[in-house]
C-alpha positions, -999 to 999 in steps of 0.1 A, spaced: 0 0 0 14 34 -9 13 61 18 -15 86 17 -8 123 21 -28 143 46 -20 180 51 -26 192 87 -24 229 96 -25 240 132 -46 272 136 -57 292 167 -91 301 152 -109 274 133 -137 295 118 -113 322 106 -89 296 91 -117 278 73 -129 311 59 -94 320 48 -85 287 31 -119 284 14 -117 320 1 -80 322 -7 -76 288 -24 -111 279 -34 -112 249 -11 -146 237 3 -155 223 37 -158 185 40 -163 167 73 -162 183 108 -141 161 131 -154 169 165 -152 206 175 -115 209 169 -109 201 132 -124 206 98 -115 188 66 -111 209 35 -115 194 0 -106 206 -35 -68 201 -35 -50 169 -45 -48 159 -8 -73 167 19 -63 197 41 -72 194 78 -74 225 99 -66 216 136 -76 240 164 -45 244 186 -42 273 211 -12 297 209 14 287 234 3 251 236 30 224 234 37 216 197 66 191 202 90 185 230 102 219 242 85 238 214 54 259 219 30 271 192 36 307 180 13 320 153 35 350 145 52 347 111 76 318 112 96 298 86 99 260 83 116 240 56 84 221 50 58 243 33 28 242 11 28 249 -26 -5 253 -44 -4 250 -82 -28 275 -99 -38 283 -135 -39 321 -131 -12 333 -107 -22 369 -106 -59 361 -99 -49 335 -72 -26 360 -55 -54 387 -55 -79 362 -41 -54 351 -14 -46 387 -4 -83 396 -3 -88 367 21 -60 379 44 -27 365 30 3 387 31 25 387 0 62 384 7 79 399 -24 71 401 -60 59 373 -83 92 358 -95 100 339 -127 117 305 -125 129 280 -151 97 259 -144 72 288 -143 64 315 -118 60 317 -80 44 340 -54 54 336 -18 28 345 9 20 340 46 -15 330 58 -31 350 87 -16 324 111 20 328 102 23 298 79 42 303 47 27 291 14 35 295 -22 13 299 -53 29 284 -84 20 287 -121 39 261 -141 51 267 -176 41 242 -203 70 220 -192 67 225 -155 94 207 -135 104 188 -167 122 220 -176 147 213 -148 145 176 -145 178 157 -148 181 123 -164 184 95 -139 221 84 -139 210 49 -130 193 44 -163 
């Protein structure tokens, strides 16, 4: 069995987070999982918003801080119309972090959601990541 991918995003305000992700990324609510989680559908993997209070224990000696933070694991959402997607995300409360940038595989916009999580909106060129893919040396 291949592993399934689930995206979990800790948030301090479930209703506000649901409103943001539905408006910004055109996701739609799925199931409510008790009073502390909601499933969002419409992406390639389900997105689960998990209600977690600020200052709560995140892991070991780490506490949740919903100020802008950076982590090497982040979310990229592939969109057809980058400018429209950025405008929709900003209208919903995202903060753009720099200009839209070109890349060999397309274009990218970096943003932060209202809870400090970084996310990127990506518009692929016709070749997408194939434009930078290297041949497998084992072949």
